[in-house]
VEXLUM-741270 format. One record per residue (C-alpha): residue in three letters; x, y, z; residue number from 1. Coordinates in Angstrom, 3 decimals, m for minus. Each point is the difference from the previous one (the first is absolute). Example, Ala and Ser with C-alpha at 12.3 -4.5 7.8 and 13.67 -1.06 7.14 Angstrom:
2
> type / u / v / w / seq
> ALA / 12.300 / m4.500 / 7.800 / 1
> SER / 1.370 / 3.440 / m0.660 / 2
This chain:
304
> type / u / v / w / seq
> MET / 36.793 / 231.311 / 39.421 / 1
> GLN / 3.600 / 0.729 / 0.946 / 2
> SER / 0.930 / 3.450 / 1.216 / 3
> LEU / 2.906 / 1.726 / m1.707 / 4
> THR / 1.675 / 0.173 / 3.405 / 5
> ASP / m0.195 / m3.779 / 0.423 / 6
> PRO / 3.608 / m1.312 / m0.117 / 7
> LEU / m1.190 / m2.938 / m2.158 / 8
> ASN / m1.584 / 2.250 / m2.638 / 9
> PRO / 1.837 / m0.612 / m3.313 / 10
> ARG / m0.264 / 3.697 / m0.925 / 11
> LEU / 1.772 / 0.935 / 3.227 / 12
> GLY / 2.794 / m2.446 / m0.751 / 13
> LEU / 0.396 / 1.222 / m3.568 / 14
> ALA / m0.007 / 3.643 / 1.090 / 15
> THR / 2.652 / m0.749 / 2.624 / 16
> LEU / 2.080 / m1.778 / m2.621 / 17
> GLY / m0.430 / 3.033 / m2.248 / 18
> VAL / 1.469 / 2.310 / 2.640 / 19
> VAL / 2.900 / m2.418 / 0.553 / 20
> VAL / 0.736 / m0.157 / m3.743 / 21
> ALA / m0.288 / 3.774 / m0.426 / 22
> SER / 2.309 / 0.651 / 2.957 / 23
> ALA / 2.523 / m2.511 / m1.313 / 24
> LEU / m0.016 / 1.829 / m3.337 / 25
> PHE / 0.645 / 3.288 / 1.824 / 26
> GLY / 2.949 / m1.717 / 1.669 / 27
> ILE / 1.729 / m0.931 / m3.259 / 28
> VAL / 0.383 / 3.639 / m1.096 / 29
> PRO / 3.789 / m0.107 / 0.604 / 30
> VAL / 0.444 / m2.711 / m2.648 / 31
> PHE / m1.160 / 2.471 / m2.650 / 32
> ALA / 1.278 / 3.207 / 1.587 / 33
> ARG / 3.555 / m1.199 / 0.611 / 34
> SER / 0.196 / m1.669 / m3.411 / 35
> LEU / m0.950 / 3.276 / m1.668 / 36
> THR / 2.394 / 2.151 / 2.025 / 37
> ASP / 2.823 / m2.521 / m0.535 / 38
> ALA / m0.623 / 0.416 / m3.734 / 39
> GLY / 0.551 / 3.746 / 0.309 / 40
> MET / m3.530 / 1.335 / 0.493 / 41
> ALA / m0.416 / 2.941 / 2.380 / 42
> ALA / m1.841 / m0.734 / 3.249 / 43
> HIS / m2.671 / 2.614 / m0.715 / 44
> ALA / m0.647 / m1.580 / m3.398 / 45
> VAL / m0.643 / m3.337 / 1.700 / 46
> ALA / m2.484 / 1.706 / 2.313 / 47
> PHE / m1.642 / 1.782 / m2.952 / 48
> TYR / m0.570 / m3.234 / m1.905 / 49
> ARG / m1.519 / m1.644 / 3.071 / 50
> TYR / m2.753 / 2.618 / 0.182 / 51
> VAL / m0.639 / 0.969 / m3.613 / 52
> LEU / m1.925 / m3.141 / m0.995 / 53
> ALA / m2.539 / 0.502 / 2.791 / 54
> VAL / m0.488 / 3.577 / m1.211 / 55
> ALA / m0.653 / m1.130 / m3.567 / 56
> VAL / m2.600 / m2.552 / 1.145 / 57
> LEU / m1.743 / 1.952 / 2.763 / 58
> MET / m0.077 / 3.602 / m1.249 / 59
> PRO / m3.530 / m0.409 / m1.434 / 60
> VAL / m1.157 / m0.887 / 3.511 / 61
> VAL / 1.778 / 3.036 / 1.446 / 62
> TRP / m1.507 / 2.240 / m2.709 / 63
> HIS / m3.477 / m1.114 / 1.040 / 64
> TRP / 0.609 / 1.671 / 3.391 / 65
> ARG / 1.320 / 3.298 / m1.367 / 66
> HIS / m2.875 / 1.833 / 1.752 / 67
> LEU / 1.958 / m0.527 / 3.258 / 68
> PRO / 3.156 / 1.974 / m0.841 / 69
> ARG / 1.104 / 0.523 / 3.605 / 70
> THR / m0.159 / m3.707 / 0.755 / 71
> LEU / 1.908 / m0.843 / m3.177 / 72
> ALA / 2.575 / 2.685 / 0.840 / 73
> TRP / 0.638 / m1.680 / 3.352 / 74
> GLY / 0.464 / m3.312 / m1.783 / 75
> ALA / 2.387 / 1.462 / m2.547 / 76
> PHE / 2.010 / 1.693 / 2.763 / 77
> VAL / 0.346 / m3.293 / 1.859 / 78
> GLY / 1.063 / m1.670 / m3.232 / 79
> VAL / 2.776 / 2.534 / m0.566 / 80
> VAL / 1.377 / m0.621 / 3.495 / 81
> MET / m0.264 / m3.777 / m0.300 / 82
> GLY / 1.553 / m0.133 / m3.469 / 83
> LEU / 3.006 / 2.081 / 1.008 / 84
> GLY / 0.341 / m1.944 / 3.243 / 85
> TRP / 0.040 / m3.313 / m1.835 / 86
> VAL / 3.067 / 1.178 / m1.944 / 87
> GLY / 1.887 / m0.113 / 3.299 / 88
> TYR / m1.020 / m3.623 / 0.498 / 89
> VAL / 1.139 / m0.981 / m3.518 / 90
> ARG / 3.366 / 1.673 / 0.548 / 91
> ALA / 0.415 / m1.694 / 3.368 / 92
> ILE / m0.577 / m3.539 / m1.288 / 93
> GLU / 2.819 / 0.536 / m2.492 / 94
> VAL / 2.511 / m0.121 / 2.869 / 95
> VAL / m1.803 / m1.074 / 3.190 / 96
> PRO / m1.122 / m3.594 / 0.729 / 97
> LEU / m3.651 / m0.501 / m0.892 / 98
> SER / m0.748 / m1.345 / 3.468 / 99
> THR / 1.198 / 3.267 / 1.542 / 100
> ALA / m1.743 / 2.239 / m2.530 / 101
> GLY / m3.169 / m2.094 / 0.339 / 102
> VAL / m0.168 / 0.352 / 3.772 / 103
> LEU / 0.486 / 3.755 / m0.274 / 104
> TYR / m2.721 / 0.172 / m2.649 / 105
> MET / m2.405 / m1.769 / 2.374 / 106
> THR / 0.274 / 2.941 / 2.427 / 107
> TYR / m2.751 / 1.747 / m1.975 / 108
> PRO / m2.731 / m0.780 / 2.610 / 109
> ALA / 1.995 / 1.984 / 2.566 / 110
> PHE / 0.241 / 2.948 / m2.395 / 111
> ALA / m3.733 / m0.298 / m0.711 / 112
> LEU / m0.823 / 0.256 / 3.708 / 113
> VAL / 2.250 / 3.043 / 0.432 / 114
> PHE / m1.382 / 1.849 / m3.029 / 115
> SER / m3.619 / m0.829 / 0.864 / 116
> TRP / 0.507 / 1.289 / 3.517 / 117
> ALA / 2.005 / 3.097 / m0.976 / 118
> LEU / m2.048 / 1.085 / m3.032 / 119
> PHE / m3.517 / m1.194 / 0.779 / 120
> GLY / m0.138 / m0.489 / 3.762 / 121
> ASP / m0.625 / m3.746 / m0.347 / 122
> ARG / 1.346 / m1.210 / 3.331 / 123
> PRO / 1.482 / m3.533 / m0.254 / 124
> SER / m1.095 / m2.817 / 2.277 / 125
> GLY / 2.295 / m1.545 / 2.567 / 126
> ARG / 0.387 / m3.170 / m2.062 / 127
> GLY / 0.768 / 2.082 / m3.059 / 128
> ILE / 2.782 / 1.817 / 1.853 / 129
> ILE / 1.458 / m3.276 / 1.296 / 130
> ALA / m0.073 / m1.509 / m3.499 / 131
> SER / 1.742 / 3.064 / m1.425 / 132
> LEU / 2.706 / m0.158 / 2.660 / 133
> MET / 0.563 / m3.677 / m0.867 / 134
> ILE / 0.447 / 0.906 / m3.662 / 135
> VAL / 2.398 / 2.830 / 0.867 / 136
> ALA / 1.966 / m2.438 / 2.182 / 137
> ALA / 0.224 / m2.411 / m2.926 / 138
> ALA / 1.285 / 2.773 / m2.255 / 139
> ALA / 2.572 / 1.051 / 2.597 / 140
> LEU / 1.150 / m3.597 / 0.356 / 141
> VAL / 0.839 / m0.488 / m3.687 / 142
> SER / 1.504 / 3.474 / m0.465 / 143
> ARG / 2.003 / 0.215 / 3.230 / 144
> PRO / 3.629 / 1.205 / m0.177 / 145
> GLY / 2.143 / m2.662 / m1.641 / 146
> ALA / m2.916 / m1.774 / m1.686 / 147
> VAL / 0.349 / 2.108 / m3.147 / 148
> PRO / 3.284 / 1.266 / m1.506 / 149
> PRO / 0.454 / 3.713 / 0.801 / 150
> GLU / 0.025 / 0.982 / m3.671 / 151
> HIS / m3.506 / m1.457 / m0.408 / 152
> VAL / m1.559 / 1.750 / 3.000 / 153
> PRO / m1.114 / 3.056 / m2.080 / 154
> ALA / m1.868 / m2.307 / m2.391 / 155
> LEU / m1.616 / m1.735 / 2.967 / 156
> ILE / m1.142 / 3.325 / 1.445 / 157
> LEU / m1.288 / 1.107 / m3.398 / 158
> SER / m2.039 / m3.196 / m0.275 / 159
> LEU / m2.139 / 1.201 / 2.923 / 160
> ALA / m1.568 / 2.481 / m2.413 / 161
> ALA / m2.031 / m2.898 / m1.428 / 162
> PRO / m1.747 / m1.127 / 3.215 / 163
> ALA / m0.371 / 3.638 / 1.070 / 164
> GLY / m1.736 / 0.805 / m3.283 / 165
> PHE / m2.188 / m3.081 / 0.245 / 166
> GLY / m0.871 / 0.814 / 3.612 / 167
> LEU / m0.997 / 3.520 / m1.017 / 168
> GLY / m2.011 / m1.492 / m2.843 / 169
> ILE / m1.930 / m2.255 / 2.365 / 170
> SER / m0.856 / 2.857 / 2.358 / 171
> VAL / m1.146 / 2.268 / m2.835 / 172
> LEU / m1.941 / m2.813 / m1.648 / 173
> VAL / m1.902 / m0.766 / 3.182 / 174
> HIS / m0.840 / 3.621 / 0.722 / 175
> ARG / m0.260 / 1.639 / m3.426 / 176
> LEU / m0.689 / m2.569 / m2.751 / 177
> ILE / m2.972 / m1.942 / 1.346 / 178
> ASP / m2.389 / 1.793 / m2.404 / 179
> ILE / 1.325 / m1.827 / m3.068 / 180
> PRO / m0.016 / m3.763 / m0.718 / 181
> VAL / 2.989 / m2.284 / 0.337 / 182
> LEU / 1.003 / m0.108 / m3.678 / 183
> ALA / m0.111 / 3.791 / m0.202 / 184
> ARG / 2.282 / 0.213 / 3.052 / 185
> ILE / 2.548 / m2.324 / m1.586 / 186
> GLY / m0.202 / 1.921 / m3.271 / 187
> VAL / 0.378 / 3.508 / 1.398 / 188
> VAL / 2.826 / m0.964 / 2.366 / 189
> SER / 1.829 / m1.729 / m2.853 / 190
> ALA / m0.551 / 3.082 / m2.179 / 191
> GLY / 1.530 / 2.190 / 2.693 / 192
> SER / 3.040 / m2.266 / 0.124 / 193
> VAL / 0.436 / 0.233 / m3.768 / 194
> ILE / m0.358 / 3.804 / 0.134 / 195
> GLY / 2.571 / 0.261 / 2.785 / 196
> LEU / 2.496 / m2.210 / m1.827 / 197
> ALA / m0.508 / 1.576 / m3.443 / 198
> PRO / 2.468 / 2.909 / 0.534 / 199
> LEU / 2.717 / m2.476 / 1.010 / 200
> MET / m0.738 / m2.085 / m3.084 / 201
> LEU / 0.265 / 3.071 / m2.265 / 202
> ALA / 3.339 / 0.982 / 1.570 / 203
> THR / 1.534 / m3.472 / m0.449 / 204
> PRO / 1.923 / m1.199 / m3.073 / 205
> LEU / m2.018 / m2.304 / m2.220 / 206
> GLU / 2.286 / m2.988 / 0.548 / 207
> ALA / m0.745 / 0.103 / 3.753 / 208
> ILE / m3.788 / m0.088 / m0.381 / 209
> VAL / m0.586 / m2.263 / m3.010 / 210
> PRO / 0.749 / m3.743 / 0.246 / 211
> ALA / 2.890 / m0.995 / m2.234 / 212
> SER / m1.232 / m3.533 / m0.750 / 213
> ALA / m3.104 / m2.128 / m0.416 / 214
> ASN / 0.657 / m1.474 / 3.444 / 215
> GLY / 0.003 / 3.540 / 1.408 / 216
> TRP / m3.415 / 0.664 / m1.509 / 217
> LEU / m1.279 / m3.255 / 1.497 / 218
> MET / 1.225 / 1.178 / 3.386 / 219
> VAL / m1.794 / 3.339 / m0.499 / 220
> VAL / m3.258 / m1.772 / m0.825 / 221
> GLY / 0.555 / m2.382 / 2.896 / 222
> ILE / 0.503 / 2.716 / 2.607 / 223
> GLY / m3.037 / 1.938 / m1.182 / 224
> LEU / m2.343 / m2.918 / m0.545 / 225
> GLY / 1.215 / m2.794 / 2.261 / 226
> THR / 1.047 / 1.985 / 3.093 / 227
> ALA / m2.400 / 2.931 / m0.164 / 228
> LEU / m3.199 / 0.003 / m2.055 / 229
> ILE / m1.008 / m3.688 / 0.244 / 230
> PRO / 0.793 / m0.478 / 3.718 / 231
> GLN / m1.604 / 3.381 / 0.795 / 232
> LEU / m3.227 / m1.116 / m1.632 / 233
> ILE / 0.086 / m3.430 / 1.691 / 234
> TYR / 0.762 / 1.549 / 3.389 / 235
> THR / m2.702 / 2.638 / m0.423 / 236
> PHE / m2.627 / m2.558 / m0.951 / 237
> CYS / 0.869 / m2.628 / 2.612 / 238
> SER / 0.851 / 2.013 / 3.122 / 239
> PRO / m3.551 / 1.299 / 0.695 / 240
> LEU / m1.323 / m3.575 / m0.209 / 241
> ILE / 2.201 / m1.354 / 2.790 / 242
> GLY / 0.231 / 2.996 / 2.332 / 243
> THR / 2.872 / 2.088 / 1.213 / 244
> ALA / 1.486 / m2.406 / 2.568 / 245
> ARG / 0.216 / m2.940 / m2.402 / 246
> THR / 1.248 / 2.311 / m2.751 / 247
> ALA / 2.814 / 1.232 / 2.237 / 248
> MET / 1.060 / m3.524 / 0.920 / 249
> ALA / m0.197 / m1.309 / m3.578 / 250
> GLY / 1.825 / 3.074 / m1.280 / 251
> SER / 2.888 / m0.530 / 2.402 / 252
> ILE / 1.356 / m2.550 / m2.495 / 253
> GLU / 1.528 / 2.939 / m1.878 / 254
> LEU / 2.984 / 0.343 / 2.324 / 255
> PRO / 1.126 / m3.670 / 0.037 / 256
> VAL / m0.373 / 0.027 / m3.793 / 257
> MET / 2.459 / 2.921 / m0.093 / 258
> PHE / 2.386 / m2.020 / 2.144 / 259
> ALA / m0.346 / m2.987 / m2.328 / 260
> VAL / 0.563 / 2.164 / m3.090 / 261
> GLY / 3.222 / 1.370 / 1.466 / 262
> TRP / 1.227 / m3.491 / 0.872 / 263
> PHE / m1.053 / m1.771 / m3.209 / 264
> PHE / 0.590 / 2.622 / m2.698 / 265
> PHE / 2.846 / 2.043 / 1.483 / 266
> ASN / 1.839 / m2.492 / 2.236 / 267
> GLU / m0.528 / 2.105 / 3.127 / 268
> SER / 0.696 / m1.634 / 3.333 / 269
> LEU / m2.623 / 0.047 / 2.734 / 270
> TYR / 1.024 / 0.522 / 3.623 / 271
> ALA / m1.659 / m0.275 / 3.388 / 272
> ALA / m0.676 / 3.742 / 0.115 / 273
> GLN / m2.090 / m0.156 / m3.179 / 274
> GLY / m1.904 / m3.006 / 1.360 / 275
> ILE / m0.819 / 1.808 / 3.256 / 276
> ALA / m1.027 / 3.096 / m1.963 / 277
> LEU / m2.283 / m2.113 / m2.185 / 278
> ILE / m1.717 / m1.471 / 3.067 / 279
> LEU / m0.426 / 3.474 / 1.538 / 280
> VAL / m1.564 / 1.453 / m3.164 / 281
> ILE / m2.439 / m2.883 / m0.508 / 282
> ALA / m0.953 / 0.036 / 3.693 / 283
> ALA / m0.598 / 3.757 / m0.212 / 284
> ILE / m2.266 / m0.475 / m3.016 / 285
> VAL / m1.980 / m2.708 / 1.796 / 286
> ILE / m0.599 / 2.046 / 3.172 / 287
> THR / m0.867 / 3.222 / m1.833 / 288
> PRO / m3.696 / 0.781 / 0.578 / 289
> ALA / m2.182 / m0.828 / m2.999 / 290
> LYS / m1.075 / 3.559 / m0.678 / 291
> ARG / m1.494 / 1.357 / m3.167 / 292
> ALA / 3.272 / 1.762 / m0.778 / 293
> ARG / 1.752 / m3.275 / m0.704 / 294
> SER / m2.476 / m1.185 / m2.643 / 295
> ILE / m0.013 / 3.375 / m1.693 / 296
> ALA / 3.779 / 0.025 / 0.044 / 297
> ALA / m0.041 / m3.138 / m2.077 / 298
> THR / m1.275 / 1.970 / m2.979 / 299
> LEU / 3.169 / 2.078 / 0.004 / 300
> LYS / 2.447 / m2.886 / m0.234 / 301
> PRO / 2.749 / 1.636 / m2.039 / 302
> GLY / 1.724 / m1.140 / 0.918 / 303
> ASP / 1.001 / m0.973 / 1.009 / 304
């Protein structure tokens, strides 16, 4: 009888393929996000629609765990931070090349290490620190002076709110949300994001939050279903089957998919700096120790 860890086991291959497909779907977020903002939708509305479908589907699961109010409160808090942070990413990809915004988004493991150490005393390993420094170097490479027009630098800085929020979410998830199952974690974090974005939605004119065409509604459904709920569920189901190291390597496809989306859909040029940054990020993911934190982090994929 084949072990699940046997490389020739068909279940292992299918689970690995599942993580690859889910990560690729996370990587195509800009296709929907930029299309919606180009049509006049506010960035926070795009973020709201990405999370609201998961809330509608998973709230019954969250409700089942209502006897753990403190745990759910932590999840909702993380969701608020992540939802508001993701608005910065959506605004950045309106003006900044996707390759640059994507590399900066992939700095979230470095933020996770910092927050885990600062808030919960979880001291990072040497390999973890080296991997984080490699990711920071990649981010510095694509955002160095002259690489981005000066008028777009504020948007680039604002985009760091997304990986910072995700990094905080990972650290809180690992240390505060382990008492509830995976689907409840996704649901409560998504609910927190919706709660955090609701005031912005209420303060925004209707024409900036409601799609103006049938194509706009298709994009709304696509960003909620095709880049959030479905890949989250696939990722959550498959990642425990293949382990954290293989999950990290399979999931690294997300960044080159972002590069390809920028090139194919938005005619963005790719330069040597982006290529070097891509290699640094993937290498950092590969050398990162396969700790429990990485597999748990997979359940938070907001992402992106």
